[in-house]
N, C-alpha and C positions, 0 to 999 in steps of 0.2 A: 457311484453312478447307477441309476436304475436300469434294469434290463427287462425285456419283454420277450416271451416265447411266442413265435408265430408258427402255427401248425400248417403244414401243406394240405391243400384240399385234394391233391391227386390220389392219395390212398382211398379216400371216401368215394371218389368217382370210379376208381378201379374196382372197388368192392361192388358198387352198384352195377358196373358193366359186367362183372362176373355173373350176377344174377340174370341179367338180360341174355348173356351168351349161353348160359346153362338152359334157360327156358326155350331158347331157339333151337338148341341142338340135342337136348336130353329131356327125358320125361320129368314132370314136376307136378304130379297129381297124387302122390302118396306121401305119407309122413316121412318115410326113410329117404325119399327123393329130396324133400325139403331140407332134411337134416344134412344130407350130403352136399346139397347146394350151399347151405349155410357154412359148412366146413370149408368148402372150396372158396367161397367169398372171403372168409376170414383169412385163409392162406394167402389169397391175392392181396388183401389189405396189409397183412403182416410183411410180405415181401416189398410192397410199395412203400411202406413206412421205413424200411431199411434203405431204400434207394432215395426217396424224397424225404429227408430228415427235417426236423423242426429247425427253424432259424432263430437264433438269439440276437436280438438287436438291442443296442444301447440307447436309452432314452436320456435326453438332457435333464439335468437336475432341475427341480422346481425352482423358479426364480425366487430369490429372497425379497419379500415385499419391502418396499422403501418405507421407512418409518420417519416420523417427525419428532419422536421423543415425547409427544403428548398422547397418552393412551386413549383418551376420549376422542381426540381428533383422528387418530389412526383408525379407531373403531368406526367413526362416522364415514371416513373416506372409504373404508373397506365395504361398509354397507351400501354406499352409493355405487361402488364399482360392481358389486353383485347385482344390484337392481338395474344398473345401466346395461349390463350384459344380458340380463333376463328380458328387458324391454326389447333389446336388439334381436334376440332370438325369437321372441314372440312376433316381432314385426315381420320376420321372414316366414313365420308359420301361419299367421292369421290370413285367411283367404279373402276377407273383405278388404278392398283397397283403402277405403277411408280409415278403417280401424287400424290397418297396418301402418298407415302414415301417423296416426295418433301415437302408436307404440314407439315409432321411430322418434317422434318429437319428444316424448317423455324421456327417452334414452338420452337425447341431446341435452335437454334441460337438466337432467340429473347430473350429467357430466360437468356442465357449466356451474351448477350450484356447488358441487364438490370442489371444483377448482377454485371457486371464489372463497369458500370457507377455508380451504387449505392456505390460500393467499392471505386471508385475514382471520386467523384463529380466534381473535377476540369476539367474533360473531357466532361462534359455536353455541353458546348458551341459548341463542335465539332459535336454534334449529332442533330443539328437543321434540317438539310436536311433529315437525316434518319427518324427523328420523324415526320416531316411534310409531307414528300413525299414518300420515299421508303417503309416505314412500312405500311401506309394506302393503298398504291397502290398495294403492294403484297397481302394484305388481300382482296382487291377488285377483283384482278385477280383470286385468289383461289376460292373466293365465286362465281364469274361468271362461272368458270369452273364447279363447283359442280352443280349449278342451271341448266346450259345448258345440262350437262350430265344426269341430272334427267329427262329431257324431253323425252329421249329415241328415238330421231330421229337424222339423220345425214344430214340435209339440208345444203345448201350452206353457209348460215350465221352462223348457230350453229356450223357445222362441221369445217368450216374455222377458226372461232374464237377460238375454242378449240385447233386446231392444233397450232395456233399462240401462245396461252398460254403455250402449251406443249414445244414449241421451246424456249420460254422466261424463262421457269422455271429454267434451269441450270444457266442462267445469274443472275437471282434473288438470287439463293443460293450462287453463287460466290460473289455477292455484299454484302450479309449478312456476309459471311465468311471474306471478306476483311475488312468489318467494324469492326468486332470483332478483327481481327488481328491488325488493326490500333490502337486499344485501349491499346495494349501492347507495342507500339513503344518505349515509354519512358523507360519502364522497361527493354526492350530488350537492349537498349543502355546502361543503368546502369549495367546490368549483363555482357554485352560484355566488358565494361570498367573494371569491377571487375576481370573478367577472365584474361584480359591482364595484369593487375597488379599482379595477383597471379602467372601467368606464368613467368613474369619477375623476381619476387622475388624468385621463385623456381630455375630459371637459376642462379641467383646471389648467391644463397645458395647451389648450386650444388644438388638440389633436383629434377631436371627435369628428364624425362625418356629418356635421351640421352646416358645412360650407365654409367654416372659418379656416383661414390660412394658418400655417404653422408660425409660431412666434419665433 
C-alpha cells in the first residue's frame, strides 16, 4: 500500500513568528542582528519540528482497471475515459457558461460512445477516426479555450481564437452526437424490420388499429 508524508505547517509558522517577535523586541538593522535572528528562527523551527512531527498516511492502492481482454477495445475505452474526465474538468474551469455547458455535453457524449462500443465491440473498427482525431482534437480545443480565457485579456490573437472555438463548438457537439447515433444504425434497422413484421402480422390477424374487430 502506498504512503504519503504530510508535513505540519506549524514549524513554518513558528519560524515566521520568531522573526516577527525578534523585530518587535530586539534590534534588526545590522548584519549580526539578522544572523542572530535567523539562528533563533531556525532553533524555533527545529524545536517545533520535534513537537509537530510529519504524519504518514496510507493511500488506497490504485484501482486495477477493468479489462475486456480485447487490447484495442481497452485502449479505446481508456482514451475515452481520459477525455471524458478532461472535458468534465474543463467544464468546471471554463468561465463562459455556454462553453462550460459544451464541455459538459462533450463529456456526456464521450461516456455514452464509450459505453456503446464496449457493449458492441464489433463496432470498434468504425471508431478509428473518432479515436485518433476527433476526440483528441476536441480536448485540445477545449483546453486551449480554458487556458486563453484564464489570461484575462482580449487581444487579437487570444480573442479571435476563442471566438473561432466558440463557433466550432456546436459543430463538435453535432459530430459527437452523430457518432453516437451511427452506433445504433444496425439496431435501428433490426427494430424497424421487427416493427414491420409485427404490423403485417397484426393486419393479417385483424389486430391492427384500423377499426377491425378481433377474429
